[in-house]
LUMLUMDREN-2810 file (N, C-alpha, C; in Angstrom, 1 decimal):
<atoms>
<atom><aa>M</aa><ch>A</ch><at>N</at><xx>111.6</xx><yy>-27.3</yy><zz>-22.4</zz></atom>
<atom><aa>M</aa><ch>A</ch><at>CA</at><xx>110.7</xx><yy>-26.2</yy><zz>-22.1</zz></atom>
<atom><aa>M</aa><ch>A</ch><at>C</at><xx>109.3</xx><yy>-26.4</yy><zz>-22.7</zz></atom>
<atom><aa>L</aa><ch>A</ch><at>N</at><xx>109.3</xx><yy>-26.9</yy><zz>-24.0</zz></atom>
<atom><aa>L</aa><ch>A</ch><at>CA</at><xx>108.0</xx><yy>-27.3</yy><zz>-24.6</zz></atom>
<atom><aa>L</aa><ch>A</ch><at>C</at><xx>107.3</xx><yy>-28.2</yy><zz>-23.9</zz></atom>
<atom><aa>Q</aa><ch>A</ch><at>N</at><xx>107.9</xx><yy>-29.2</yy><zz>-23.4</zz></atom>
<atom><aa>Q</aa><ch>A</ch><at>CA</at><xx>107.2</xx><yy>-30.3</yy><zz>-22.6</zz></atom>
<atom><aa>Q</aa><ch>A</ch><at>C</at><xx>106.5</xx><yy>-29.7</yy><zz>-21.3</zz></atom>
<atom><aa>Q</aa><ch>A</ch><at>N</at><xx>107.3</xx><yy>-28.8</yy><zz>-20.7</zz></atom>
<atom><aa>Q</aa><ch>A</ch><at>CA</at><xx>106.8</xx><yy>-28.3</yy><zz>-19.5</zz></atom>
<atom><aa>Q</aa><ch>A</ch><at>C</at><xx>105.5</xx><yy>-27.5</yy><zz>-19.8</zz></atom>
<atom><aa>V</aa><ch>A</ch><at>N</at><xx>105.4</xx><yy>-26.8</yy><zz>-20.8</zz></atom>
<atom><aa>V</aa><ch>A</ch><at>CA</at><xx>104.3</xx><yy>-26.0</yy><zz>-21.2</zz></atom>
<atom><aa>V</aa><ch>A</ch><at>C</at><xx>103.1</xx><yy>-27.0</yy><zz>-21.4</zz></atom>
<atom><aa>A</aa><ch>A</ch><at>N</at><xx>103.4</xx><yy>-28.0</yy><zz>-22.2</zz></atom>
<atom><aa>A</aa><ch>A</ch><at>CA</at><xx>102.3</xx><yy>-29.0</yy><zz>-22.4</zz></atom>
<atom><aa>A</aa><ch>A</ch><at>C</at><xx>101.8</xx><yy>-29.7</yy><zz>-21.1</zz></atom>
<atom><aa>I</aa><ch>A</ch><at>N</at><xx>102.8</xx><yy>-29.9</yy><zz>-20.2</zz></atom>
<atom><aa>I</aa><ch>A</ch><at>CA</at><xx>102.4</xx><yy>-30.6</yy><zz>-18.9</zz></atom>
<atom><aa>I</aa><ch>A</ch><at>C</at><xx>101.5</xx><yy>-29.6</yy><zz>-18.1</zz></atom>
<atom><aa>I</aa><ch>A</ch><at>N</at><xx>101.9</xx><yy>-28.3</yy><zz>-18.1</zz></atom>
<atom><aa>I</aa><ch>A</ch><at>CA</at><xx>101.2</xx><yy>-27.3</yy><zz>-17.4</zz></atom>
<atom><aa>I</aa><ch>A</ch><at>C</at><xx>99.8</xx><yy>-27.2</yy><zz>-18.0</zz></atom>
<atom><aa>Q</aa><ch>A</ch><at>N</at><xx>99.7</xx><yy>-27.1</yy><zz>-19.3</zz></atom>
<atom><aa>Q</aa><ch>A</ch><at>CA</at><xx>98.3</xx><yy>-27.0</yy><zz>-19.9</zz></atom>
<atom><aa>Q</aa><ch>A</ch><at>C</at><xx>97.4</xx><yy>-28.2</yy><zz>-19.6</zz></atom>
<atom><aa>E</aa><ch>A</ch><at>N</at><xx>98.0</xx><yy>-29.4</yy><zz>-19.6</zz></atom>
<atom><aa>E</aa><ch>A</ch><at>CA</at><xx>97.3</xx><yy>-30.6</yy><zz>-19.3</zz></atom>
<atom><aa>E</aa><ch>A</ch><at>C</at><xx>96.8</xx><yy>-30.6</yy><zz>-17.8</zz></atom>
<atom><aa>D</aa><ch>A</ch><at>N</at><xx>97.6</xx><yy>-30.1</yy><zz>-17.0</zz></atom>
<atom><aa>D</aa><ch>A</ch><at>CA</at><xx>97.3</xx><yy>-29.9</yy><zz>-15.5</zz></atom>
<atom><aa>D</aa><ch>A</ch><at>C</at><xx>96.2</xx><yy>-29.0</yy><zz>-15.4</zz></atom>
<atom><aa>E</aa><ch>A</ch><at>N</at><xx>96.2</xx><yy>-27.8</yy><zz>-16.1</zz></atom>
<atom><aa>E</aa><ch>A</ch><at>CA</at><xx>95.1</xx><yy>-26.8</yy><zz>-15.9</zz></atom>
<atom><aa>E</aa><ch>A</ch><at>C</at><xx>93.8</xx><yy>-27.4</yy><zz>-16.4</zz></atom>
<atom><aa>M</aa><ch>A</ch><at>N</at><xx>94.0</xx><yy>-28.2</yy><zz>-17.5</zz></atom>
<atom><aa>M</aa><ch>A</ch><at>CA</at><xx>92.6</xx><yy>-28.8</yy><zz>-18.1</zz></atom>
<atom><aa>M</aa><ch>A</ch><at>C</at><xx>92.1</xx><yy>-29.8</yy><zz>-17.1</zz></atom>
<atom><aa>K</aa><ch>A</ch><at>N</at><xx>93.0</xx><yy>-30.5</yy><zz>-16.4</zz></atom>
<atom><aa>K</aa><ch>A</ch><at>CA</at><xx>92.5</xx><yy>-31.5</yy><zz>-15.4</zz></atom>
<atom><aa>K</aa><ch>A</ch><at>C</at><xx>91.8</xx><yy>-30.8</yy><zz>-14.2</zz></atom>
<atom><aa>K</aa><ch>A</ch><at>N</at><xx>92.3</xx><yy>-29.7</yy><zz>-13.8</zz></atom>
<atom><aa>K</aa><ch>A</ch><at>CA</at><xx>91.9</xx><yy>-29.0</yy><zz>-12.7</zz></atom>
<atom><aa>K</aa><ch>A</ch><at>C</at><xx>90.4</xx><yy>-28.4</yy><zz>-13.1</zz></atom>
<atom><aa>A</aa><ch>A</ch><at>N</at><xx>90.3</xx><yy>-27.9</yy><zz>-14.3</zz></atom>
<atom><aa>A</aa><ch>A</ch><at>CA</at><xx>89.2</xx><yy>-27.3</yy><zz>-14.8</zz></atom>
<atom><aa>A</aa><ch>A</ch><at>C</at><xx>88.1</xx><yy>-28.3</yy><zz>-15.4</zz></atom>
<atom><aa>T</aa><ch>A</ch><at>N</at><xx>88.2</xx><yy>-29.5</yy><zz>-15.1</zz></atom>
<atom><aa>T</aa><ch>A</ch><at>CA</at><xx>87.3</xx><yy>-30.5</yy><zz>-15.6</zz></atom>
<atom><aa>T</aa><ch>A</ch><at>C</at><xx>85.9</xx><yy>-30.1</yy><zz>-15.3</zz></atom>
<atom><aa>G</aa><ch>A</ch><at>N</at><xx>85.1</xx><yy>-30.1</yy><zz>-16.3</zz></atom>
<atom><aa>G</aa><ch>A</ch><at>CA</at><xx>83.6</xx><yy>-29.8</yy><zz>-16.2</zz></atom>
<atom><aa>G</aa><ch>A</ch><at>C</at><xx>82.9</xx><yy>-31.0</yy><zz>-15.9</zz></atom>
<atom><aa>K</aa><ch>A</ch><at>N</at><xx>81.6</xx><yy>-30.9</yy><zz>-15.5</zz></atom>
<atom><aa>K</aa><ch>A</ch><at>CA</at><xx>80.7</xx><yy>-32.0</yy><zz>-15.3</zz></atom>
<atom><aa>K</aa><ch>A</ch><at>C</at><xx>80.0</xx><yy>-32.5</yy><zz>-16.5</zz></atom>
<atom><aa>N</aa><ch>A</ch><at>N</at><xx>80.2</xx><yy>-31.7</yy><zz>-17.6</zz></atom>
<atom><aa>N</aa><ch>A</ch><at>CA</at><xx>79.5</xx><yy>-32.2</yy><zz>-18.8</zz></atom>
<atom><aa>N</aa><ch>A</ch><at>C</at><xx>80.4</xx><yy>-33.1</yy><zz>-19.6</zz></atom>
<atom><aa>D</aa><ch>A</ch><at>N</at><xx>79.8</xx><yy>-34.0</yy><zz>-20.4</zz></atom>
<atom><aa>D</aa><ch>A</ch><at>CA</at><xx>80.6</xx><yy>-35.0</yy><zz>-21.2</zz></atom>
<atom><aa>D</aa><ch>A</ch><at>C</at><xx>81.3</xx><yy>-34.2</yy><zz>-22.3</zz></atom>
<atom><aa>K</aa><ch>A</ch><at>N</at><xx>80.6</xx><yy>-33.2</yy><zz>-22.8</zz></atom>
<atom><aa>K</aa><ch>A</ch><at>CA</at><xx>81.0</xx><yy>-32.4</yy><zz>-23.9</zz></atom>
<atom><aa>K</aa><ch>A</ch><at>C</at><xx>82.4</xx><yy>-31.8</yy><zz>-23.5</zz></atom>
<atom><aa>D</aa><ch>A</ch><at>N</at><xx>82.5</xx><yy>-31.2</yy><zz>-22.3</zz></atom>
<atom><aa>D</aa><ch>A</ch><at>CA</at><xx>83.6</xx><yy>-30.5</yy><zz>-21.8</zz></atom>
<atom><aa>D</aa><ch>A</ch><at>C</at><xx>84.8</xx><yy>-31.6</yy><zz>-21.7</zz></atom>
<atom><aa>V</aa><ch>A</ch><at>N</at><xx>84.5</xx><yy>-32.8</yy><zz>-21.2</zz></atom>
<atom><aa>V</aa><ch>A</ch><at>CA</at><xx>85.5</xx><yy>-33.8</yy><zz>-21.2</zz></atom>
<atom><aa>V</aa><ch>A</ch><at>C</at><xx>86.0</xx><yy>-34.2</yy><zz>-22.4</zz></atom>
<atom><aa>R</aa><ch>A</ch><at>N</at><xx>85.1</xx><yy>-34.3</yy><zz>-23.4</zz></atom>
<atom><aa>R</aa><ch>A</ch><at>CA</at><xx>85.5</xx><yy>-34.7</yy><zz>-24.8</zz></atom>
<atom><aa>R</aa><ch>A</ch><at>C</at><xx>86.4</xx><yy>-33.6</yy><zz>-25.4</zz></atom>
<atom><aa>L</aa><ch>A</ch><at>N</at><xx>86.0</xx><yy>-32.4</yy><zz>-25.2</zz></atom>
<atom><aa>L</aa><ch>A</ch><at>CA</at><xx>86.8</xx><yy>-31.2</yy><zz>-25.7</zz></atom>
<atom><aa>L</aa><ch>A</ch><at>C</at><xx>88.2</xx><yy>-31.2</yy><zz>-25.1</zz></atom>
<atom><aa>Q</aa><ch>A</ch><at>N</at><xx>88.3</xx><yy>-31.5</yy><zz>-23.9</zz></atom>
<atom><aa>Q</aa><ch>A</ch><at>CA</at><xx>89.5</xx><yy>-31.4</yy><zz>-23.2</zz></atom>
<atom><aa>Q</aa><ch>A</ch><at>C</at><xx>90.5</xx><yy>-32.6</yy><zz>-23.7</zz></atom>
<atom><aa>K</aa><ch>A</ch><at>N</at><xx>89.9</xx><yy>-33.8</yy><zz>-24.0</zz></atom>
<atom><aa>K</aa><ch>A</ch><at>CA</at><xx>90.7</xx><yy>-34.9</yy><zz>-24.5</zz></atom>
<atom><aa>K</aa><ch>A</ch><at>C</at><xx>91.2</xx><yy>-34.4</yy><zz>-26.0</zz></atom>
<atom><aa>V</aa><ch>A</ch><at>N</at><xx>90.4</xx><yy>-33.8</yy><zz>-26.7</zz></atom>
<atom><aa>V</aa><ch>A</ch><at>CA</at><xx>90.8</xx><yy>-33.4</yy><zz>-28.1</zz></atom>
<atom><aa>V</aa><ch>A</ch><at>C</at><xx>91.9</xx><yy>-32.4</yy><zz>-27.9</zz></atom>
<atom><aa>A</aa><ch>A</ch><at>N</at><xx>91.7</xx><yy>-31.4</yy><zz>-27.0</zz></atom>
<atom><aa>A</aa><ch>A</ch><at>CA</at><xx>92.8</xx><yy>-30.3</yy><zz>-26.8</zz></atom>
<atom><aa>A</aa><ch>A</ch><at>C</at><xx>94.1</xx><yy>-30.9</yy><zz>-26.5</zz></atom>
<atom><aa>A</aa><ch>A</ch><at>N</at><xx>94.1</xx><yy>-32.0</yy><zz>-25.6</zz></atom>
<atom><aa>A</aa><ch>A</ch><at>CA</at><xx>95.2</xx><yy>-32.6</yy><zz>-25.1</zz></atom>
<atom><aa>A</aa><ch>A</ch><at>C</at><xx>96.0</xx><yy>-33.3</yy><zz>-26.3</zz></atom>
<atom><aa>K</aa><ch>A</ch><at>N</at><xx>95.2</xx><yy>-33.9</yy><zz>-27.2</zz></atom>
<atom><aa>K</aa><ch>A</ch><at>CA</at><xx>95.8</xx><yy>-34.6</yy><zz>-28.3</zz></atom>
<atom><aa>K</aa><ch>A</ch><at>C</at><xx>96.4</xx><yy>-33.5</yy><zz>-29.2</zz></atom>
<atom><aa>V</aa><ch>A</ch><at>N</at><xx>95.6</xx><yy>-32.4</yy><zz>-29.4</zz></atom>
<atom><aa>V</aa><ch>A</ch><at>CA</at><xx>96.2</xx><yy>-31.3</yy><zz>-30.3</zz></atom>
<atom><aa>V</aa><ch>A</ch><at>C</at><xx>97.5</xx><yy>-30.7</yy><zz>-29.7</zz></atom>
<atom><aa>I</aa><ch>A</ch><at>N</at><xx>97.6</xx><yy>-30.6</yy><zz>-28.4</zz></atom>
<atom><aa>I</aa><ch>A</ch><at>CA</at><xx>98.8</xx><yy>-30.1</yy><zz>-27.8</zz></atom>
<atom><aa>I</aa><ch>A</ch><at>C</at><xx>99.9</xx><yy>-31.0</yy><zz>-28.0</zz></atom>
<atom><aa>R</aa><ch>A</ch><at>N</at><xx>99.7</xx><yy>-32.3</yy><zz>-27.8</zz></atom>
<atom><aa>R</aa><ch>A</ch><at>CA</at><xx>100.7</xx><yy>-33.3</yy><zz>-28.1</zz></atom>
<atom><aa>R</aa><ch>A</ch><at>C</at><xx>101.2</xx><yy>-33.3</yy><zz>-29.4</zz></atom>
<atom><aa>R</aa><ch>A</ch><at>N</at><xx>100.2</xx><yy>-33.2</yy><zz>-30.4</zz></atom>
<atom><aa>R</aa><ch>A</ch><at>CA</at><xx>100.6</xx><yy>-33.2</yy><zz>-31.8</zz></atom>
<atom><aa>R</aa><ch>A</ch><at>C</at><xx>101.5</xx><yy>-32.0</yy><zz>-32.1</zz></atom>
<atom><aa>N</aa><ch>A</ch><at>N</at><xx>101.1</xx><yy>-30.8</yy><zz>-31.6</zz></atom>
<atom><aa>N</aa><ch>A</ch><at>CA</at><xx>101.8</xx><yy>-29.6</yy><zz>-31.8</zz></atom>
<atom><aa>N</aa><ch>A</ch><at>C</at><xx>103.2</xx><yy>-29.8</yy><zz>-31.2</zz></atom>
<atom><aa>L</aa><ch>A</ch><at>N</at><xx>103.4</xx><yy>-30.4</yy><zz>-30.1</zz></atom>
<atom><aa>L</aa><ch>A</ch><at>CA</at><xx>104.7</xx><yy>-30.6</yy><zz>-29.5</zz></atom>
<atom><aa>L</aa><ch>A</ch><at>C</at><xx>105.6</xx><yy>-31.4</yy><zz>-30.4</zz></atom>
<atom><aa>K</aa><ch>A</ch><at>N</at><xx>105.0</xx><yy>-32.5</yy><zz>-30.9</zz></atom>
<atom><aa>K</aa><ch>A</ch><at>CA</at><xx>105.8</xx><yy>-33.3</yy><zz>-31.9</zz></atom>
<atom><aa>K</aa><ch>A</ch><at>C</at><xx>106.3</xx><yy>-32.5</yy><zz>-33.1</zz></atom>
<atom><aa>G</aa><ch>A</ch><at>N</at><xx>105.4</xx><yy>-31.7</yy><zz>-33.6</zz></atom>
<atom><aa>G</aa><ch>A</ch><at>CA</at><xx>105.7</xx><yy>-30.9</yy><zz>-34.8</zz></atom>
<atom><aa>G</aa><ch>A</ch><at>C</at><xx>106.8</xx><yy>-30.0</yy><zz>-34.4</zz></atom>
<atom><aa>L</aa><ch>A</ch><at>N</at><xx>106.7</xx><yy>-29.3</yy><zz>-33.2</zz></atom>
<atom><aa>L</aa><ch>A</ch><at>CA</at><xx>107.7</xx><yy>-28.4</yy><zz>-32.9</zz></atom>
<atom><aa>L</aa><ch>A</ch><at>C</at><xx>109.0</xx><yy>-28.9</yy><zz>-32.7</zz></atom>
<atom><aa>K</aa><ch>A</ch><at>N</at><xx>109.1</xx><yy>-30.2</yy><zz>-32.0</zz></atom>
<atom><aa>K</aa><ch>A</ch><at>CA</at><xx>110.3</xx><yy>-30.9</yy><zz>-31.8</zz></atom>
<atom><aa>K</aa><ch>A</ch><at>C</at><xx>110.9</xx><yy>-31.3</yy><zz>-33.2</zz></atom>
<atom><aa>R</aa><ch>A</ch><at>N</at><xx>110.2</xx><yy>-31.7</yy><zz>-34.1</zz></atom>
<atom><aa>R</aa><ch>A</ch><at>CA</at><xx>110.6</xx><yy>-32.1</yy><zz>-35.4</zz></atom>
<atom><aa>R</aa><ch>A</ch><at>C</at><xx>111.3</xx><yy>-30.8</yy><zz>-36.1</zz></atom>
<atom><aa>L</aa><ch>A</ch><at>N</at><xx>110.6</xx><yy>-29.7</yy><zz>-36.0</zz></atom>
<atom><aa>L</aa><ch>A</ch><at>CA</at><xx>111.1</xx><yy>-28.5</yy><zz>-36.6</zz></atom>
<atom><aa>L</aa><ch>A</ch><at>C</at><xx>112.4</xx><yy>-28.0</yy><zz>-35.9</zz></atom>
<atom><aa>S</aa><ch>A</ch><at>N</at><xx>112.4</xx><yy>-28.2</yy><zz>-34.7</zz></atom>
<atom><aa>S</aa><ch>A</ch><at>CA</at><xx>113.7</xx><yy>-27.7</yy><zz>-33.9</zz></atom>
<atom><aa>S</aa><ch>A</ch><at>C</at><xx>114.8</xx><yy>-28.5</yy><zz>-34.1</zz></atom>
<atom><aa>K</aa><ch>A</ch><at>N</at><xx>114.7</xx><yy>-29.8</yy><zz>-34.7</zz></atom>
<atom><aa>K</aa><ch>A</ch><at>CA</at><xx>115.8</xx><yy>-30.6</yy><zz>-35.0</zz></atom>
<atom><aa>K</aa><ch>A</ch><at>C</at><xx>116.6</xx><yy>-30.1</yy><zz>-36.3</zz></atom>
<atom><aa>N</aa><ch>A</ch><at>N</at><xx>115.8</xx><yy>-29.6</yy><zz>-37.2</zz></atom>
<atom><aa>N</aa><ch>A</ch><at>CA</at><xx>116.4</xx><yy>-29.1</yy><zz>-38.5</zz></atom>
<atom><aa>N</aa><ch>A</ch><at>C</at><xx>117.2</xx><yy>-27.9</yy><zz>-38.3</zz></atom>
</atoms>
């Protein structure tokens, strides 16, 4: 379920890609943060 949420969020970001370089950079950072959060949640759910 967590992976599906991340995939949906990434898809939404791809759809909403702005024309500004700043927007693209922010989206890349956001994608990294989402992935990092997913890894943390997976680790926590194992315990």
